[in-house]
C-alpha positions as CSV (number, residue, x, y, z in Angstrom):
1,C,-58.5,18.7,3.7
2,D,-60.9,17.5,1.0
3,E,-59.6,17.6,-2.5
4,D,-60.7,21.1,-3.3
5,A,-60.1,22.8,0.1
6,S,-57.9,25.8,0.2
7,F,-56.4,27.8,3.0
8,L,-55.7,31.5,2.2
9,G,-54.9,34.5,4.4
10,F,-53.3,33.9,7.8
11,G,-52.5,37.6,7.9
12,E,-49.3,38.8,6.2
13,Q,-47.7,35.8,4.5
14,Y,-44.9,36.3,2.0
15,S,-44.3,33.1,0.2
16,A,-47.7,32.0,-1.2
17,T,-51.5,32.6,-0.8
18,N,-52.8,29.1,-0.5
19,Q,-50.9,27.6,2.5
20,R,-52.1,24.0,1.9
21,G,-49.2,21.6,2.6
22,E,-47.5,24.1,5.0
23,A,-46.9,24.0,8.8
24,F,-45.9,27.1,10.7
25,T,-46.4,29.3,13.7
26,L,-48.6,32.4,14.0
27,F,-46.9,34.7,16.4
28,V,-46.2,38.5,16.0
29,S,-42.5,38.8,15.3
30,E,-39.7,40.5,13.5
31,Q,-39.9,39.3,9.9
32,G,-36.2,38.6,9.9
33,I,-33.5,39.2,7.4
34,G,-33.2,36.8,4.5
35,R,-36.1,34.5,5.7
36,T,-34.1,31.3,5.0
37,G,-34.3,29.8,8.5
38,G,-32.0,30.2,11.5
39,P,-32.1,32.3,14.7
40,R,-35.6,33.8,14.6
41,V,-34.9,37.4,15.3
42,L,-31.9,37.6,13.0
43,T,-32.9,35.5,10.0
44,G,-36.5,34.4,10.1
45,D,-38.2,31.8,7.8
46,L,-40.9,31.7,5.2
47,H,-43.6,32.3,7.7
48,T,-42.2,34.8,10.3
49,S,-44.4,37.8,10.0
50,Y,-45.0,41.2,11.6
51,F,-48.7,40.7,11.1
52,P,-49.9,37.0,11.4
53,M,-53.5,36.2,12.0
54,P,-55.2,33.0,13.1
55,Y,-57.7,33.2,10.2
56,Y,-58.1,31.6,6.8
57,L,-60.4,31.8,3.9
58,D,-61.4,28.8,1.7
59,A,-61.9,29.8,-1.9
60,K,-65.2,27.9,-1.9
61,G,-66.6,30.7,0.2
62,T,-66.1,30.1,3.9
63,G,-63.8,31.5,6.5
64,V,-62.5,30.6,10.0
65,L,-61.2,32.8,12.8
66,L,-59.7,31.6,16.1
67,E,-60.3,34.3,18.7
68,T,-57.2,34.2,20.8
69,N,-54.3,36.4,21.7
70,R,-51.9,33.5,22.1
71,R,-49.5,31.7,19.7
72,V,-51.2,29.4,17.2
73,E,-49.5,26.4,15.6
74,V,-50.8,25.6,12.1
75,D,-50.4,22.3,10.2
76,I,-52.3,22.6,6.9
77,C,-52.6,19.0,5.5
78,K,-48.8,18.5,5.9
79,T,-48.4,15.9,8.6
80,D,-51.7,14.3,7.8
81,P,-52.9,15.0,4.2
82,D,-56.5,14.7,5.3
83,V,-56.4,17.1,8.3
84,A,-55.9,20.8,8.7
85,W,-54.8,21.4,12.3
86,L,-54.8,24.7,14.2
87,E,-53.7,24.6,17.8
88,V,-54.0,27.5,20.2
89,V,-51.1,27.3,22.7
90,D,-53.2,28.0,25.8
91,S,-55.1,26.1,28.3
92,R,-58.2,28.4,28.2
93,P,-61.2,27.8,26.0
94,V,-61.1,29.4,22.6
95,D,-63.9,30.6,20.3
96,L,-63.8,29.5,16.7
97,V,-65.9,31.8,14.4
98,V,-67.1,30.5,11.1
99,F,-68.0,33.0,8.3
100,H,-70.5,31.4,5.9
101,G,-70.0,33.6,2.8
102,P,-71.3,32.2,0.4
103,T,-68.6,34.0,-1.7
104,P,-65.1,34.9,-0.8
105,K,-66.0,38.6,-0.9
106,D,-68.8,37.9,1.5
107,V,-66.4,36.2,3.9
108,I,-64.2,39.3,4.0
109,A,-67.1,41.6,4.5
110,Q,-68.3,39.4,7.4
111,L,-64.8,39.4,8.9
112,G,-64.8,43.2,8.8
113,E,-68.2,43.4,10.5
114,H,-66.8,41.1,13.2
115,I,-63.4,42.7,14.0
116,G,-63.5,46.2,12.5
117,R,-62.2,48.0,9.5
118,P,-59.2,50.3,9.1
119,A,-59.7,54.1,8.6
120,K,-59.8,55.3,5.0
121,P,-56.8,57.2,3.8
122,P,-57.4,60.8,2.7
123,E,-57.5,61.5,-1.1
124,W,-54.0,63.2,-1.0
125,G,-52.7,59.8,0.3
126,Y,-53.2,58.3,-3.2
127,Q,-50.6,60.6,-4.6
128,L,-46.9,59.7,-4.5
129,W,-45.2,59.8,-1.0
130,I,-41.5,60.6,-1.5
131,S,-39.0,59.7,1.2
132,A,-36.6,62.6,1.9
133,Q,-34.3,63.1,4.9
134,G,-31.0,64.5,5.9
135,G,-32.2,67.8,7.6
136,R,-34.4,70.7,6.7
137,D,-32.3,72.0,3.8
138,A,-32.0,68.5,2.2
139,V,-35.7,67.8,2.4
140,L,-36.7,71.2,0.9
141,A,-34.0,70.7,-1.8
142,E,-35.6,67.3,-2.7
143,V,-39.0,68.9,-2.9
144,D,-37.6,71.5,-5.3
145,A,-35.9,68.9,-7.4
146,L,-39.1,66.8,-7.7
147,I,-41.1,69.9,-8.8
148,A,-38.4,70.8,-11.3
149,A,-38.5,67.3,-12.7
150,D,-42.3,67.6,-13.2
151,I,-42.9,64.6,-10.8
152,P,-46.3,65.1,-9.0
153,F,-46.4,64.1,-5.3
154,G,-48.7,64.7,-2.4
155,A,-46.5,64.0,0.6
156,V,-42.9,64.0,1.9
157,W,-42.2,61.5,4.6
158,T,-39.1,62.0,6.7
159,Q,-37.9,59.3,9.1
160,D,-35.0,61.2,10.7
161,W,-37.0,64.2,12.0
162,S,-36.2,62.9,15.5
163,G,-32.4,62.6,14.7
164,E,-30.1,60.2,12.8
165,R,-28.6,57.1,14.4
166,I,-26.0,54.8,12.7
167,N,-27.1,51.2,12.8
168,A,-24.8,48.4,13.8
169,D,-24.4,47.4,10.2
170,G,-23.4,50.9,9.2
171,G,-26.8,51.9,7.7
172,K,-28.5,55.1,8.7
173,G,-31.4,54.8,11.2
174,V,-33.3,57.2,13.4
175,Q,-33.2,58.2,17.0
176,Y,-36.0,56.5,19.0
177,R,-37.9,59.4,20.5
178,W,-41.2,61.3,19.9
179,E,-39.5,64.7,19.7
180,V,-37.9,66.8,16.9
181,D,-34.2,67.1,16.4
182,D,-34.0,70.9,16.5
183,E,-30.5,70.9,15.0
184,R,-31.4,68.9,11.9
185,Y,-34.9,70.4,11.6
186,P,-35.0,73.9,13.1
187,D,-38.5,75.4,13.1
188,L,-40.1,72.2,11.9
189,Q,-43.5,73.9,12.1
190,G,-42.3,76.5,9.7
191,M,-41.1,73.9,7.3
192,T,-44.4,72.0,7.3
193,S,-46.2,75.3,6.7
194,I,-44.0,75.9,3.7
195,L,-44.9,72.5,2.4
196,R,-48.6,72.8,3.1
197,D,-48.6,76.1,1.2
198,R,-47.4,74.1,-1.7
199,N,-50.1,71.5,-1.2
200,I,-47.6,69.0,0.1
201,R,-48.2,67.1,3.4
202,F,-45.4,66.1,5.8
203,L,-45.2,62.7,7.4
204,A,-42.7,61.6,10.1
205,Y,-41.8,58.4,12.0
206,A,-42.4,56.9,15.4
207,N,-42.0,53.6,17.2
208,P,-42.6,52.3,20.8
209,F,-39.0,51.9,21.9
210,V,-37.8,54.2,24.7
211,D,-34.1,54.8,24.6
212,P,-32.3,55.0,28.0
213,E,-29.4,56.8,26.3
214,L,-31.5,59.8,25.2
215,P,-32.5,62.6,27.5
216,N,-36.1,62.6,26.3
217,H,-38.5,60.1,27.8
218,F,-36.8,57.2,29.6
219,E,-35.9,58.7,33.0
220,F,-39.3,60.4,33.4
221,M,-41.3,57.3,32.3
222,K,-39.2,55.1,34.5
223,A,-39.8,57.3,37.6
224,E,-43.5,57.4,36.9
225,G,-43.8,53.6,36.4
226,M,-44.8,54.0,32.7
227,L,-42.5,51.3,31.3
228,I,-42.8,47.6,31.2
229,L,-41.2,45.6,34.1
230,D,-39.2,42.4,34.4
231,E,-40.2,39.6,36.8
232,S,-38.2,41.2,39.6
233,G,-40.2,44.5,39.4
234,E,-37.4,46.5,37.7
235,T,-37.8,48.5,34.5
236,Y,-37.3,46.0,31.6
237,V,-34.5,47.1,29.3
238,L,-34.2,44.7,26.4
239,N,-31.9,44.2,23.4
240,A,-33.4,46.3,20.6
241,P,-32.4,47.5,17.1
242,N,-30.8,50.6,18.6
243,G,-28.9,48.6,21.2
244,R,-31.0,48.8,24.4
245,A,-34.5,50.1,25.0
246,S,-37.6,49.7,27.1
247,Q,-41.2,50.0,26.0
248,P,-44.3,51.7,27.3
249,D,-46.8,49.9,29.5
250,F,-50.0,50.7,27.7
251,T,-52.2,49.1,30.3
252,K,-51.5,52.1,32.5
253,A,-53.7,55.3,31.8
254,E,-50.8,57.6,32.7
255,T,-48.6,55.9,30.0
256,R,-51.3,56.3,27.4
257,D,-51.8,60.0,28.3
258,Y,-48.0,60.6,28.1
259,V,-47.5,58.9,24.7
260,Q,-50.6,60.5,23.2
261,S,-49.5,64.0,24.5
262,A,-46.3,63.5,22.5
263,F,-48.3,62.6,19.4
264,R,-50.5,65.6,19.9
265,G,-47.4,67.7,19.9
266,M,-46.3,66.2,16.6
267,V,-49.6,67.3,15.1
268,E,-50.5,70.5,16.9
269,T,-47.0,72.0,17.4
270,H,-45.2,70.8,14.3
271,G,-48.0,70.3,11.8
272,I,-47.2,66.6,11.1
273,D,-49.9,65.0,9.0
274,G,-49.1,61.4,9.7
275,F,-46.1,59.0,10.1
276,M,-44.7,55.5,9.9
277,A,-45.9,53.7,13.0
278,D,-43.0,51.2,13.1
279,F,-42.4,48.1,15.2
280,G,-44.7,46.9,18.0
281,E,-43.5,43.3,17.7
282,W,-40.9,43.2,20.5
283,L,-42.8,42.9,23.8
284,P,-40.8,40.3,25.8
285,L,-42.8,37.3,26.8
286,D,-41.5,37.5,30.4
287,A,-42.4,41.2,30.8
288,V,-45.0,42.2,33.5
289,L,-47.5,45.0,32.9
290,S,-49.1,47.2,35.5
291,D,-52.5,45.4,35.4
292,G,-50.8,42.0,36.1
293,T,-50.9,40.9,32.5
294,S,-47.9,38.9,31.4
295,G,-45.9,39.6,28.3
296,L,-46.9,36.2,27.0
297,D,-50.6,37.3,27.1
298,A,-50.0,40.8,25.8
299,H,-47.4,40.1,23.1
300,N,-49.6,39.5,20.1
301,T,-52.0,42.3,21.1
302,Y,-49.3,44.9,21.9
303,P,-49.6,46.2,18.3
304,L,-53.3,47.0,18.9
305,A,-52.4,49.1,22.0
306,W,-49.5,50.8,20.1
307,H,-51.6,51.7,17.0
308,R,-54.5,52.9,19.2
309,M,-52.3,55.6,20.5
310,W,-51.9,57.5,17.3
311,R,-55.4,56.6,16.0
312,D,-57.2,58.1,19.0
313,V,-55.1,61.3,18.6
314,F,-55.8,61.7,15.0
315,D,-59.4,61.0,15.4
316,E,-59.5,63.7,18.0
317,L,-57.5,66.3,16.2
318,R,-58.4,65.4,12.6
319,P,-62.0,64.0,12.8
320,D,-62.3,64.6,9.0
321,G,-59.8,61.9,8.4
322,D,-57.1,64.3,7.1
323,Y,-54.1,62.1,8.1
324,A,-52.2,59.1,6.9
325,V,-50.3,56.5,8.9
326,I,-48.6,53.4,7.8
327,A,-48.3,50.6,10.3
328,R,-46.2,47.5,10.4
329,S,-47.3,45.2,13.2
330,G,-50.7,43.6,13.6
331,W,-52.9,40.8,14.9
332,T,-56.6,40.1,14.9
333,G,-58.5,43.3,15.7
334,V,-55.8,45.8,14.8
335,H,-58.1,46.6,11.9
336,A,-60.2,48.8,14.1
337,H,-57.2,50.9,15.2
338,S,-55.0,51.1,12.0
339,Q,-55.2,52.6,8.6
340,I,-52.5,51.6,5.9
341,H,-50.2,48.6,6.4
342,W,-46.9,48.4,4.7
343,I,-45.2,45.1,3.9
344,G,-42.2,45.8,6.1
345,D,-38.4,45.7,5.6
346,Q,-37.7,43.8,2.4
347,E,-34.1,43.4,1.1
348,T,-33.1,45.7,-1.7
349,S,-32.9,42.7,-4.0
350,F,-34.8,40.3,-6.2
351,S,-34.5,37.6,-3.4
352,E,-37.3,35.2,-3.5
353,T,-37.4,34.9,0.2
354,D,-37.1,38.5,1.3
355,G,-36.9,40.8,-1.8
356,L,-39.3,42.2,-4.4
357,P,-41.0,38.8,-5.2
358,T,-42.4,38.7,-1.6
359,V,-44.3,41.9,-1.8
360,V,-47.1,40.7,-4.0
361,P,-48.2,37.7,-1.9
362,A,-47.9,39.7,1.3
363,M,-50.2,42.4,-0.1
364,I,-52.7,39.8,-1.4
365,N,-52.8,37.9,2.0
366,L,-53.3,41.1,4.0
367,G,-56.3,41.9,1.7
368,L,-57.8,38.5,2.2
369,S,-57.3,39.1,6.0
370,G,-59.4,42.3,6.1
371,I,-56.7,45.0,5.4
372,P,-57.9,47.0,2.3
373,Y,-55.0,49.6,2.2
374,V,-51.5,48.4,1.6
375,T,-48.1,49.8,0.5
376,H,-44.4,48.9,0.3
377,D,-41.0,50.5,0.1
378,I,-39.8,51.4,-3.4
379,A,-37.1,49.7,-3.6
380,G,-36.8,47.8,-0.4
381,F,-35.1,48.8,2.9
382,S,-32.4,46.3,4.1
383,S,-29.2,46.0,2.1
384,H,-27.5,42.9,3.6
385,E,-27.0,41.5,0.1
386,A,-26.2,44.7,-1.9
387,P,-27.6,48.2,-2.5
388,S,-30.6,48.5,-4.8
389,T,-29.8,48.6,-8.5
390,K,-31.3,50.5,-11.4
391,E,-33.2,47.6,-12.6
392,L,-34.6,46.8,-9.2
393,F,-35.7,50.4,-8.6
394,M,-37.4,50.6,-12.0
395,R,-39.3,47.3,-11.6
396,W,-40.3,48.2,-8.0
397,T,-41.5,51.6,-9.3
398,E,-43.7,49.7,-11.8
399,L,-45.3,47.7,-9.0
400,G,-45.7,50.8,-6.8
401,A,-47.7,52.6,-9.5
402,F,-50.3,49.7,-9.3
403,T,-50.5,49.8,-5.5
404,P,-53.0,51.9,-3.6
405,I,-50.3,54.0,-1.8
406,M,-47.2,54.6,-4.0
407,R,-44.3,55.4,-1.7
408,T,-40.5,55.4,-1.8
409,H,-37.9,54.6,0.8
410,E,-34.3,55.6,0.5
411,G,-33.4,52.4,2.5
412,A,-30.9,51.9,5.3
413,F,-28.0,52.6,2.9
414,R,-29.5,55.6,1.3
415,D,-26.2,57.0,-0.1
416,E,-25.5,53.7,-2.0
417,N,-29.1,52.8,-3.1
418,W,-30.4,53.7,-6.6
419,A,-32.9,56.5,-6.5
420,W,-35.4,58.3,-8.7
421,D,-32.8,60.9,-9.7
422,S,-29.7,58.6,-10.1
423,D,-29.8,59.1,-13.9
424,V,-32.0,60.7,-16.6
425,E,-33.5,57.4,-17.7
426,T,-34.6,56.5,-14.2
427,T,-36.1,59.9,-13.7
428,D,-38.1,59.7,-16.9
429,H,-39.3,56.2,-16.0
430,F,-40.2,57.3,-12.5
431,R,-42.1,60.3,-13.7
432,R,-44.1,58.3,-16.2
433,F,-45.3,55.7,-13.6
434,V,-46.0,58.4,-11.0
435,K,-48.3,60.1,-13.5
436,L,-50.0,56.8,-14.3
437,H,-50.6,56.3,-10.6
438,D,-52.1,59.8,-10.5
439,R,-54.5,58.9,-13.2
440,L,-55.6,55.9,-11.2
441,A,-56.1,58.0,-8.0
442,P,-59.8,58.7,-8.5
443,E,-60.6,55.0,-9.0
444,I,-58.5,54.1,-6.0
445,A,-60.4,56.6,-3.9
446,Q,-63.7,55.1,-5.1
447,W,-62.5,51.5,-4.2
448,A,-61.5,52.8,-0.8
449,D,-65.0,54.2,-0.2
450,E,-66.4,50.8,-1.1
451,A,-64.0,49.1,1.2
452,Q,-65.3,51.1,4.2
453,V,-68.6,49.2,3.7
454,D,-67.5,45.7,2.6
455,S,-63.8,45.4,3.4
456,V,-63.0,44.2,-0.1
457,P,-59.3,45.0,-0.6
458,L,-57.9,47.3,-3.3
459,V,-55.2,44.7,-4.1
460,R,-57.3,41.6,-4.7
461,H,-56.6,37.9,-5.0
462,M,-57.8,36.8,-8.4
463,L,-60.5,34.6,-6.7
464,L,-62.3,37.6,-5.4
465,E,-63.3,38.6,-8.9
466,F,-63.3,35.1,-10.4
467,P,-64.6,32.9,-7.6
468,S,-65.8,30.1,-9.9
469,D,-62.4,29.6,-11.6
470,P,-60.3,26.9,-9.8
471,L,-57.2,27.9,-11.7
472,V,-56.8,31.2,-9.8
473,V,-56.8,29.7,-6.3
474,D,-53.0,29.1,-6.1
475,L,-52.0,32.3,-7.9
476,S,-49.8,34.5,-5.7
477,D,-47.7,36.5,-8.2
478,Q,-50.5,38.4,-10.0
479,Y,-53.6,40.2,-8.7
480,M,-56.5,42.4,-9.5
481,L,-56.2,46.1,-8.6
482,G,-59.9,47.0,-8.2
483,P,-62.4,45.0,-10.3
484,E,-60.8,45.5,-13.8
485,L,-57.0,45.7,-13.8
486,L,-55.0,42.5,-13.7
487,V,-51.4,43.3,-12.6
488,A,-48.6,40.7,-13.1
489,P,-45.4,42.6,-12.1
490,V,-42.0,41.4,-13.2
491,V,-40.2,40.5,-10.1
492,R,-37.3,38.3,-11.5
493,E,-34.0,39.9,-12.3
494,G,-33.2,40.2,-16.0
495,A,-36.7,39.0,-17.0
496,V,-38.2,40.7,-20.1
497,D,-41.3,38.5,-20.4
498,R,-43.6,36.5,-18.1
499,D,-46.4,34.1,-18.1
500,V,-49.8,35.5,-17.1
501,Y,-53.1,33.7,-16.6
502,L,-56.2,35.5,-17.9
503,P,-59.6,34.2,-16.6
504,A,-62.8,34.3,-18.6
505,G,-63.5,37.6,-20.3
506,T,-62.1,40.0,-22.8
507,W,-58.8,41.4,-21.8
508,F,-56.9,44.4,-23.3
509,H,-53.1,44.6,-22.9
510,L,-52.5,48.0,-21.3
511,W,-49.4,49.0,-23.4
512,S,-50.5,47.8,-26.8
513,G,-54.2,47.6,-26.7
514,Q,-54.0,44.0,-28.0
515,Q,-57.2,42.0,-27.2
516,F,-57.2,38.5,-25.6
517,T,-60.1,36.2,-24.7
518,G,-59.9,34.2,-21.6
519,P,-59.5,31.8,-20.0
520,T,-56.0,31.5,-21.4
521,R,-52.4,31.6,-20.5
522,V,-50.2,34.1,-22.4
523,L,-46.5,34.7,-22.5
524,V,-46.2,38.5,-22.5
525,D,-43.3,40.7,-23.6
526,A,-42.4,42.8,-20.6
527,P,-39.4,45.0,-21.1
528,I,-38.8,47.6,-18.4
529,G,-41.5,50.2,-18.7
530,E,-44.2,47.7,-19.8
531,P,-45.0,45.4,-16.8
532,P,-47.9,43.0,-17.7
533,V,-51.1,44.8,-17.0
534,F,-54.5,43.9,-18.6
535,S,-57.8,45.6,-18.4
536,L,-61.1,43.6,-18.3
537,G,-63.7,44.6,-20.8
538,R,-62.2,47.9,-22.0
539,D,-59.1,49.4,-23.5
540,R,-57.4,51.8,-21.1
541,E,-55.8,54.3,-23.5
542,D,-56.0,56.8,-20.7
543,L,-53.5,54.9,-18.6
544,R,-51.0,54.3,-21.3
545,A,-50.8,57.9,-22.2
546,S,-47.1,58.9,-21.6
547,E,-48.0,62.2,-20.0
């Protein structure tokens, strides 16, 4: 821990980018609700993460990866200010891989060469994805309303295609199965064809839980030995978000074939173009898999097995890459099997531990850890504090416009949460930023092409573009979108201005065209509708056009 050492990355971290002075555990887990400390599954803390990774990048231009599937304890200059300590909780030898850079971008490229790179999203993926559910008629009505409101979009994603389930807290969830609810979505293939004729793609939802209360998969998979076992050799049924569920044993070929046949049906029978690949973090540590592997050994890599299921099917059926999937869970190596990662289930609030402010550092850290394509729920998912407000929705929309994949979520309490059509002002604001995102789409596609070669993320820590500026190392609330756009979203409730650091160069304020010369700090007026965004080297009149 020499004076200028920094420790960035560690997968998806929500509270900062440079973790110097922190001590935490790297272990695939439920993020938690609130993240203020307490029972791990229920509350979480600042470092619980769906996608941790035993890897860090030093801003000086080196990187370190511990090659392990086990839990890693990290103490970054906290207990001993002179020592960064990473301990693999395992008795077996571990390889430590050093990436020599010499620049931070080189480190990320070398990481990608070593562990793989996610699949590139299709070009339609850079258009708005709108969340719509409630049955066939409700989804088609939402589509018509968006078109009537002159809001361009490329995809509808519907999580309740498999049925609606009421969560324990009263929110609306989904039925855990890989089959359509014919009552809510009769002739789903016909519906997806209608949407495709209108140049709209349809995305669904899937997770690896197998519900014993549903007559779809559990009994057959149990009889065929396709589910995880407990230490007594019985099918393992664990406490899960839906109450009770088991999970597939992906070490067994018959299990993989069964799950992938269900995914093929989603694509071939129903015309589904992708989905939210949720969960993957819940494999019990005392589970036993068919090849003798323990849950302890398989826990962190279960996300790799889960995401490989859909990736292999889409690569088989859509070899041209005409699909889009957002994943939640991850560990080292999921990169080779995944595509887009979303930040998870934030609170529908401005909470600094679990709301809008946590999205930016999480996106940045995923990018530093080799994930180029990221997204998030506009405007959050969980509503344990309160439903989303108008201000929150509008501020989250502004952030979404400057994210590679702009995507809404109605949230668990969708009837109470603020939405794009809750009032005229919100609709106008939403339309304006969706159209701005559309104007960015060709550039986003170009950056994605480049990321396939060098893994450089689309949402970039400032140090990737300004590696010689020591003042950017600790920044976690502003980022570069591509090489030119500096984005400093407003994530504090009631704020109408914010402080922004501009590195060396000539910067143009997006909304006014005013010119600044860096390096400098500026206090920027930032009313709703004008989040601080600056362009390096040129005025972007094209982006501030209202239509």
